[in-house]
VMD Tcl script that builds the backbone (N, CA, C; Angstrom):
set m [mol new atoms 312]
animate dup $m
set s [atomselect $m all]
$s set {name element resname resid chain x y z} {
  {N N UNK 1 A 2.834 -11.261 24.463}
  {CA C UNK 1 A 2.629 -9.922 24.968}
  {C C UNK 1 A 1.807 -9.145 23.952}
  {N N UNK 2 A 0.718 -8.597 24.386}
  {CA C UNK 2 A -0.175 -7.850 23.502}
  {C C UNK 2 A 0.359 -6.440 23.291}
  {N N UNK 3 A 0.217 -5.970 22.081}
  {CA C UNK 3 A 0.605 -4.600 21.779}
  {C C UNK 3 A -0.567 -3.671 22.082}
  {N N UNK 4 A -0.247 -2.467 22.495}
  {CA C UNK 4 A -1.290 -1.518 22.840}
  {C C UNK 4 A -1.838 -0.791 21.625}
  {N N UNK 5 A -1.085 -0.770 20.547}
  {CA C UNK 5 A -1.563 -0.081 19.350}
  {C C UNK 5 A -0.963 -0.740 18.111}
  {N N UNK 6 A -1.552 -0.397 17.009}
  {CA C UNK 6 A -1.112 -0.934 15.725}
  {C C UNK 6 A -0.981 0.238 14.769}
  {N N UNK 7 A 0.081 0.256 14.008}
  {CA C UNK 7 A 0.211 1.320 13.014}
  {C C UNK 7 A 0.920 0.783 11.778}
  {N N UNK 8 A 0.645 1.423 10.675}
  {CA C UNK 8 A 1.339 1.112 9.433}
  {C C UNK 8 A 1.801 2.429 8.830}
  {N N UNK 9 A 2.654 2.332 7.862}
  {CA C UNK 9 A 3.080 3.495 7.093}
  {C C UNK 9 A 2.395 3.380 5.736}
  {N N UNK 10 A 1.337 4.167 5.526}
  {CA C UNK 10 A 0.531 4.018 4.309}
  {C C UNK 10 A 1.308 4.156 3.001}
  {N N UNK 11 A 2.270 5.057 2.933}
  {CA C UNK 11 A 2.976 5.287 1.662}
  {C C UNK 11 A 3.697 4.033 1.153}
  {N N UNK 12 A 4.491 3.351 1.978}
  {CA C UNK 12 A 5.154 2.143 1.467}
  {C C UNK 12 A 4.171 1.014 1.129}
  {N N UNK 13 A 3.099 0.904 1.901}
  {CA C UNK 13 A 2.102 -0.137 1.618}
  {C C UNK 13 A 1.394 0.174 0.301}
  {N N UNK 14 A 1.079 1.452 0.084}
  {CA C UNK 14 A 0.464 1.870 -1.180}
  {C C UNK 14 A 1.417 1.624 -2.342}
  {N N UNK 15 A 2.694 1.912 -2.141}
  {CA C UNK 15 A 3.695 1.671 -3.192}
  {C C UNK 15 A 3.781 0.183 -3.525}
  {N N UNK 16 A 3.721 -0.657 -2.512}
  {CA C UNK 16 A 3.753 -2.104 -2.743}
  {C C UNK 16 A 2.524 -2.546 -3.534}
  {N N UNK 17 A 1.376 -1.998 -3.207}
  {CA C UNK 17 A 0.151 -2.318 -3.950}
  {C C UNK 17 A 0.298 -1.909 -5.415}
  {N N UNK 18 A 0.876 -0.730 -5.654}
  {CA C UNK 18 A 1.107 -0.285 -7.036}
  {C C UNK 18 A 2.064 -1.231 -7.756}
  {N N UNK 19 A 3.102 -1.683 -7.054}
  {CA C UNK 19 A 4.051 -2.631 -7.654}
  {C C UNK 19 A 3.354 -3.935 -8.030}
  {N N UNK 20 A 2.498 -4.435 -7.151}
  {CA C UNK 20 A 1.753 -5.666 -7.461}
  {C C UNK 20 A 0.861 -5.465 -8.684}
  {N N UNK 21 A 0.191 -4.317 -8.744}
  {CA C UNK 21 A -0.685 -4.028 -9.882}
  {C C UNK 21 A 0.119 -3.938 -11.173}
  {N N UNK 22 A 1.229 -3.223 -11.135}
  {CA C UNK 22 A 2.072 -3.083 -12.328}
  {C C UNK 22 A 2.628 -4.436 -12.766}
  {N N UNK 23 A 3.044 -5.251 -11.811}
  {CA C UNK 23 A 3.556 -6.589 -12.143}
  {C C UNK 23 A 2.474 -7.440 -12.784}
  {N N UNK 24 A 1.267 -7.344 -12.271}
  {CA C UNK 24 A 0.148 -8.090 -12.839}
  {C C UNK 24 A -0.120 -7.654 -14.276}
  {N N UNK 25 A -0.091 -6.348 -14.513}
  {CA C UNK 25 A -0.338 -5.833 -15.863}
  {C C UNK 25 A 0.748 -6.283 -16.835}
  {N N UNK 26 A 2.017 -6.214 -16.405}
  {CA C UNK 26 A 3.117 -6.687 -17.265}
  {C C UNK 26 A 2.982 -8.177 -17.532}
  {N N UNK 27 A 2.629 -8.917 -16.507}
  {CA C UNK 27 A 2.464 -10.360 -16.660}
  {C C UNK 27 A 1.326 -10.676 -17.627}
  {N N UNK 28 A 0.225 -9.945 -17.535}
  {CA C UNK 28 A -0.900 -10.161 -18.454}
  {C C UNK 28 A -0.468 -9.996 -19.906}
  {N N UNK 29 A 0.311 -8.945 -20.182}
  {CA C UNK 29 A 0.803 -8.727 -21.547}
  {C C UNK 29 A 1.668 -9.893 -22.010}
  {N N UNK 30 A 2.535 -10.343 -21.142}
  {CA C UNK 30 A 3.447 -11.435 -21.505}
  {C C UNK 30 A 2.721 -12.769 -21.636}
  {N N UNK 31 A 1.704 -12.969 -20.834}
  {CA C UNK 31 A 0.919 -14.209 -20.928}
  {C C UNK 31 A 0.261 -14.295 -22.300}
  {N N UNK 32 A -0.324 -13.203 -22.742}
  {CA C UNK 32 A -0.987 -13.200 -24.050}
  {C C UNK 32 A 0.004 -13.517 -25.159}
  {N N UNK 33 A 1.166 -12.904 -25.108}
  {CA C UNK 33 A 2.199 -13.164 -26.114}
  {C C UNK 33 A 2.647 -14.613 -26.055}
  {N N UNK 34 A 2.899 -15.111 -24.855}
  {CA C UNK 34 A 3.331 -16.500 -24.687}
  {C C UNK 34 A 2.285 -17.463 -25.226}
  {N N UNK 35 A 1.030 -17.240 -24.864}
  {CA C UNK 35 A -0.043 -18.148 -25.281}
  {C C UNK 35 A -0.144 -18.203 -26.801}
  {N N UNK 36 A -0.038 -17.063 -27.439}
  {CA C UNK 36 A -0.133 -17.012 -28.900}
  {C C UNK 36 A 1.028 -17.748 -29.554}
  {N N UNK 37 A 2.223 -17.493 -29.073}
  {CA C UNK 37 A 3.415 -18.094 -29.687}
  {C C UNK 37 A 3.570 -19.568 -29.337}
  {N N UNK 38 A 3.259 -19.934 -28.125}
  {CA C UNK 38 A 3.509 -21.306 -27.669}
  {C C UNK 38 A 2.638 -22.325 -28.378}
  {N N UNK 39 A 1.410 -21.949 -28.692}
  {CA C UNK 39 A 0.522 -22.910 -29.352}
  {C C UNK 39 A 0.674 -22.905 -30.870}
  {N N UNK 40 A 1.416 -21.969 -31.408}
  {CA C UNK 40 A 1.605 -21.877 -32.851}
  {C C UNK 40 A 2.881 -22.625 -33.248}
  {N N UNK 41 A 2.835 -23.954 -33.146}
  {CA C UNK 41 A 4.017 -24.770 -33.435}
  {C C UNK 41 A 3.915 -25.497 -34.768}
  {N N UNK 42 A 2.764 -25.418 -35.416}
  {CA C UNK 42 A 2.536 -26.039 -36.725}
  {C C UNK 42 A 3.058 -27.468 -36.779}
  {N N UNK 43 A 4.043 -27.735 -37.614}
  {CA C UNK 43 A 4.551 -29.094 -37.811}
  {C C UNK 43 A 5.811 -29.381 -36.998}
  {N N UNK 44 A 6.041 -28.652 -35.939}
  {CA C UNK 44 A 7.272 -28.819 -35.166}
  {C C UNK 44 A 7.441 -30.229 -34.622}
  {N N UNK 45 A 6.342 -30.938 -34.409}
  {CA C UNK 45 A 6.420 -32.286 -33.857}
  {C C UNK 45 A 6.251 -33.360 -34.927}
  {N N UNK 46 A 6.180 -32.984 -36.181}
  {CA C UNK 46 A 6.048 -33.960 -37.257}
  {C C UNK 46 A 4.600 -34.361 -37.488}
  {N N UNK 47 A 4.423 -35.359 -38.364}
  {CA C UNK 47 A 3.067 -35.772 -38.736}
  {C C UNK 47 A 2.756 -37.216 -38.350}
  {N N UNK 48 A 3.696 -37.920 -37.763}
  {CA C UNK 48 A 3.443 -39.304 -37.354}
  {C C UNK 48 A 2.491 -39.315 -36.159}
  {N N UNK 49 A 1.817 -40.443 -35.960}
  {CA C UNK 49 A 0.831 -40.521 -34.876}
  {C C UNK 49 A 1.461 -40.249 -33.514}
  {N N UNK 50 A 2.687 -40.716 -33.311}
  {CA C UNK 50 A 3.369 -40.442 -32.038}
  {C C UNK 50 A 3.595 -38.944 -31.872}
  {N N UNK 51 A 3.889 -38.300 -32.990}
  {CA C UNK 51 A 4.135 -36.860 -32.952}
  {C C UNK 51 A 2.864 -36.091 -32.625}
  {N N UNK 52 A 1.745 -36.530 -33.162}
  {CA C UNK 52 A 0.495 -35.827 -32.864}
  {C C UNK 52 A 0.118 -35.985 -31.398}
  {N N UNK 53 A 0.467 -37.139 -30.829}
  {CA C UNK 53 A 0.211 -37.330 -29.393}
  {C C UNK 53 A 1.083 -36.385 -28.569}
  {N N UNK 54 A 2.344 -36.262 -28.957}
  {CA C UNK 54 A 3.246 -35.348 -28.256}
  {C C UNK 54 A 2.755 -33.907 -28.417}
  {N N UNK 55 A 2.317 -33.564 -29.619}
  {CA C UNK 55 A 1.780 -32.224 -29.858}
  {C C UNK 55 A 0.572 -31.964 -28.963}
  {N N UNK 56 A -0.300 -32.937 -28.856}
  {CA C UNK 56 A -1.481 -32.803 -28.009}
  {C C UNK 56 A -1.079 -32.572 -26.551}
  {N N UNK 57 A -0.093 -33.315 -26.079}
  {CA C UNK 57 A 0.388 -33.151 -24.707}
  {C C UNK 57 A 1.024 -31.772 -24.519}
  {N N UNK 58 A 1.767 -31.337 -25.525}
  {CA C UNK 58 A 2.406 -30.022 -25.465}
  {C C UNK 58 A 1.349 -28.915 -25.378}
  {N N UNK 59 A 0.333 -29.010 -26.214}
  {CA C UNK 59 A -0.732 -28.000 -26.212}
  {C C UNK 59 A -1.439 -27.982 -24.860}
  {N N UNK 60 A -1.720 -29.151 -24.304}
  {CA C UNK 60 A -2.379 -29.224 -22.994}
  {C C UNK 60 A -1.490 -28.622 -21.906}
  {N N UNK 61 A -0.198 -28.935 -21.939}
  {CA C UNK 61 A 0.734 -28.377 -20.960}
  {C C UNK 61 A 0.791 -26.854 -21.093}
  {N N UNK 62 A 0.798 -26.378 -22.318}
  {CA C UNK 62 A 0.826 -24.936 -22.561}
  {C C UNK 62 A -0.427 -24.274 -21.998}
  {N N UNK 63 A -1.569 -24.867 -22.225}
  {CA C UNK 63 A -2.823 -24.305 -21.704}
  {C C UNK 63 A -2.825 -24.280 -20.175}
  {N N UNK 64 A -2.319 -25.339 -19.564}
  {CA C UNK 64 A -2.253 -25.375 -18.097}
  {C C UNK 64 A -1.297 -24.306 -17.573}
  {N N UNK 65 A -0.198 -24.105 -18.290}
  {CA C UNK 65 A 0.756 -23.069 -17.899}
  {C C UNK 65 A 0.114 -21.692 -17.988}
  {N N UNK 66 A -0.595 -21.436 -19.064}
  {CA C UNK 66 A -1.280 -20.151 -19.237}
  {C C UNK 66 A -2.316 -19.955 -18.128}
  {N N UNK 67 A -3.059 -20.993 -17.809}
  {CA C UNK 67 A -4.047 -20.909 -16.726}
  {C C UNK 67 A -3.365 -20.566 -15.404}
  {N N UNK 68 A -2.260 -21.233 -15.109}
  {CA C UNK 68 A -1.530 -20.968 -13.861}
  {C C UNK 68 A -0.980 -19.549 -13.829}
  {N N UNK 69 A -0.455 -19.085 -14.954}
  {CA C UNK 69 A 0.065 -17.718 -15.006}
  {C C UNK 69 A -1.052 -16.695 -14.825}
  {N N UNK 70 A -2.203 -16.970 -15.384}
  {CA C UNK 70 A -3.345 -16.058 -15.195}
  {C C UNK 70 A -3.790 -16.044 -13.733}
  {N N UNK 71 A -3.725 -17.190 -13.078}
  {CA C UNK 71 A -4.066 -17.249 -11.653}
  {C C UNK 71 A -3.056 -16.450 -10.834}
  {N N UNK 72 A -1.786 -16.530 -11.214}
  {CA C UNK 72 A -0.755 -15.747 -10.535}
  {C C UNK 72 A -1.030 -14.255 -10.696}
  {N N UNK 73 A -1.352 -13.844 -11.908}
  {CA C UNK 73 A -1.661 -12.440 -12.165}
  {C C UNK 73 A -2.872 -11.986 -11.347}
  {N N UNK 74 A -3.898 -12.815 -11.309}
  {CA C UNK 74 A -5.085 -12.491 -10.508}
  {C C UNK 74 A -4.720 -12.394 -9.029}
  {N N UNK 75 A -3.852 -13.282 -8.568}
  {CA C UNK 75 A -3.406 -13.237 -7.179}
  {C C UNK 75 A -2.705 -11.925 -6.855}
  {N N UNK 76 A -1.859 -11.465 -7.774}
  {CA C UNK 76 A -1.181 -10.183 -7.567}
  {C C UNK 76 A -2.188 -9.037 -7.480}
  {N N UNK 77 A -3.206 -9.070 -8.344}
  {CA C UNK 77 A -4.243 -8.028 -8.297}
  {C C UNK 77 A -5.010 -8.090 -6.977}
  {N N UNK 78 A -5.296 -9.295 -6.506}
  {CA C UNK 78 A -6.025 -9.443 -5.235}
  {C C UNK 78 A -5.175 -8.957 -4.060}
  {N N UNK 79 A -3.876 -9.266 -4.082}
  {CA C UNK 79 A -2.995 -8.758 -3.022}
  {C C UNK 79 A -2.967 -7.229 -3.045}
  {N N UNK 80 A -2.880 -6.657 -4.248}
  {CA C UNK 80 A -2.870 -5.193 -4.373}
  {C C UNK 80 A -4.158 -4.605 -3.804}
  {N N UNK 81 A -5.288 -5.200 -4.151}
  {CA C UNK 81 A -6.574 -4.713 -3.635}
  {C C UNK 81 A -6.628 -4.839 -2.114}
  {N N UNK 82 A -6.115 -5.935 -1.585}
  {CA C UNK 82 A -6.091 -6.126 -0.137}
  {C C UNK 82 A -5.236 -5.085 0.563}
  {N N UNK 83 A -4.090 -4.777 -0.027}
  {CA C UNK 83 A -3.224 -3.754 0.559}
  {C C UNK 83 A -3.889 -2.378 0.503}
  {N N UNK 84 A -4.538 -2.075 -0.612}
  {CA C UNK 84 A -5.242 -0.792 -0.732}
  {C C UNK 84 A -6.373 -0.703 0.296}
  {N N UNK 85 A -7.082 -1.800 0.481}
  {CA C UNK 85 A -8.157 -1.842 1.473}
  {C C UNK 85 A -7.586 -1.645 2.880}
  {N N UNK 86 A -6.456 -2.274 3.150}
  {CA C UNK 86 A -5.816 -2.145 4.459}
  {C C UNK 86 A -5.445 -0.694 4.735}
  {N N UNK 87 A -4.845 -0.040 3.744}
  {CA C UNK 87 A -4.464 1.365 3.914}
  {C C UNK 87 A -5.705 2.231 4.142}
  {N N UNK 88 A -6.738 2.028 3.326}
  {CA C UNK 88 A -7.963 2.823 3.471}
  {C C UNK 88 A -8.601 2.591 4.842}
  {N N UNK 89 A -8.639 1.347 5.282}
  {CA C UNK 89 A -9.221 1.025 6.593}
  {C C UNK 89 A -8.407 1.653 7.715}
  {N N UNK 90 A -7.086 1.553 7.610}
  {CA C UNK 90 A -6.217 2.133 8.630}
  {C C UNK 90 A -6.410 3.642 8.699}
  {N N UNK 91 A -6.420 4.285 7.519}
  {CA C UNK 91 A -6.575 5.737 7.504}
  {C C UNK 91 A -7.951 6.148 8.027}
  {N N UNK 92 A -8.981 5.376 7.696}
  {CA C UNK 92 A -10.317 5.662 8.214}
  {C C UNK 92 A -10.375 5.522 9.724}
  {N N UNK 93 A -9.802 4.452 10.241}
  {CA C UNK 93 A -9.788 4.234 11.695}
  {C C UNK 93 A -8.955 5.302 12.388}
  {N N UNK 94 A -7.833 5.652 11.793}
  {CA C UNK 94 A -6.963 6.674 12.366}
  {C C UNK 94 A -7.682 8.023 12.411}
  {N N UNK 95 A -8.395 8.346 11.341}
  {CA C UNK 95 A -9.153 9.597 11.281}
  {C C UNK 95 A -10.262 9.617 12.334}
  {N N UNK 96 A -10.960 8.499 12.467}
  {CA C UNK 96 A -12.032 8.397 13.465}
  {C C UNK 96 A -11.473 8.575 14.871}
  {N N UNK 97 A -10.356 7.925 15.154}
  {CA C UNK 97 A -9.734 8.052 16.479}
  {C C UNK 97 A -9.285 9.484 16.736}
  {N N UNK 98 A -8.741 10.118 15.726}
  {CA C UNK 98 A -8.296 11.504 15.870}
  {C C UNK 98 A -9.476 12.407 16.195}
  {N N UNK 99 A -10.601 12.206 15.504}
  {CA C UNK 99 A -11.795 13.020 15.762}
  {C C UNK 99 A -12.348 12.756 17.159}
  {N N UNK 100 A -12.338 11.506 17.578}
  {CA C UNK 100 A -12.876 11.165 18.900}
  {C C UNK 100 A -12.056 11.793 20.019}
  {N N UNK 101 A -10.761 11.927 19.785}
  {CA C UNK 101 A -9.904 12.477 20.832}
  {C C UNK 101 A -9.561 13.942 20.581}
  {N N UNK 102 A -10.373 14.589 19.769}
  {CA C UNK 102 A -10.213 16.030 19.565}
  {C C UNK 102 A -8.961 16.415 18.802}
  {N N UNK 103 A -8.509 15.566 17.920}
  {CA C UNK 103 A -7.345 15.895 17.098}
  {C C UNK 103 A -6.020 15.760 17.809}
  {N N UNK 104 A -6.020 15.064 18.927}
  {CA C UNK 104 A -4.775 14.916 19.704}
  {C C UNK 104 A -4.114 13.599 19.420}
}
mol reanalyze $m
mol bondsrecalc $m
mol representation Tube
mol addrep $m
């Protein structure tokens, strides 16, 4: 069954976009801290050849984790931008419709 109209409530959608943006910013700060601390393990794995291999694997895993977290943060920013665009588009269309129908 098709709906005759579509509407959103801009305030909650805008609030959600702000939440996504704030979460992304907090995540960015934590990613930087994690990346700095996680790779600074010095001799934690020892100096034997097996240990250096494990260290190499650990560093690679850490880098992949940081990359994934950065992608998550970017995704949150993109969702926020999409929600903001949706609100702006809805308000623009709503304004246009209001003008076309004489403010009724």
